[in-house]
N, C-alpha and C positions, 0 to 999 in steps of 0.2 A: 292540161296545165302548160304544155308547150305553147299553145296559142296565146294564153294569157301572159306567159313569160315573154314571148316575142313582142306582143303589143306594148307591154310596159317597158321593155328594155331595148327595142330596136334603135331608138334614138341615142341610146347610151352605149352602143356597141364598142366604142373606143375604150371604155373601162375594161372590157374583156382583153384588150390587146396590150394592156400594161403588164410589164414583167414585175413580179414581186421583188422587193428589195432583197438583196442577198441574205440568205439564212432566215428570212421571215416570210411565212406564207400568209398572204393577205387575200381574203376573198373579195372579188370586185363588187359585191352587193350583199345585202343582208336579207335573210328570209324570215318571214313572219307568217305563220299559218293562222287564219281566222279561227276564232273560238278554240284555240289551243295555246297553252302556255309553253314557255320554253325560251331559252336564251340561245341565240345562234353562236355557239362556240365551235361550229363545224358540223354538228350532227344534223341540224335542220337543213343546212346547205346540202349535205350529202343526201338526205331524204328527198329533197326537192329535185336534185339532179337525177336520182334514181327514178322518181316518178315521171319526170320528163322523158327519160329513156324508155320507160314502159309505154308511155303514150305514143312516142314516135314509132314504136313497133306494134301498132294496133291500127284498126280501121278508122280511128278518130282523126288522124292527121294524114293527109294524102301524099306525103313526101316519100314514103316507103311502102312497098307492097311485099307480100310473101314471095320467096324465091320460086322460080319455075319448078324446082324439085319439090317444094312444099305443095304447090298446086297439083302436081302430078302424083304426089304421095309415092315418089320413087326416087331412088338414088341417095347420095350423101347430102349432108348439110340442109336437110329439110326444114330446120328451125331458123334458117337465115332469112334476112330481109334484104331487099335490093331497091335501088332508086326507082321511082315511079316515072316511066317515060311519059305519062299523061299529065304530070304536074308541070305545066308550062305557063300557067297564068302569071302575071307580074307578082302577085302576092306569094305564089309558090317560089318564084325565083328569089324574092326577098327572104323567104323562110330558109331556103337552102344556104344563102349567103350568111344569114344569122347562125344557122346550124354550124357552118364552118368556123365562125368566130367562137361559138360555144365549144366546139371540139378543141380549138387552140387553147382556150382558157383552161379546159380540163387537163391538157398536156402540161401547161405551165404550172398548174397546181398539183401535178402528179396524182390526179384523181381519175381512176379508170372509169370509163363510161360503160354501163351495163347494156351494150348494144351488140347484137348478133347480126352483123352485116355480111353479106356475101362478097366474095372477091369480084372485082370488075375487070373483065378481060377486054383490052383495047386492041 
């Protein structure tokens, strides 16, 4: 779902960067699932965002990989995901940039992302 979302929205990323008007939460896009009914009053939006987060934390999208502790099955935070150092192709870089806008949008809408990312030590 992230790949489809990225392909459809990457040209419209500026919509993500708009701040909602004071006191009024406005979603930057509408969600419609094929072959499913529903009016997007926020529920479909949240379902889509949660599905995107699930996909980002899987082998379907190459942006994140299981943490070293997950691979070794040892230590704390084995459920965490970390940046994939092999994701260096131009499309991957575009996806990371889009993911940053996606995170910013979620912060502005006060919607927590269901991501389990590891800490990055620099």
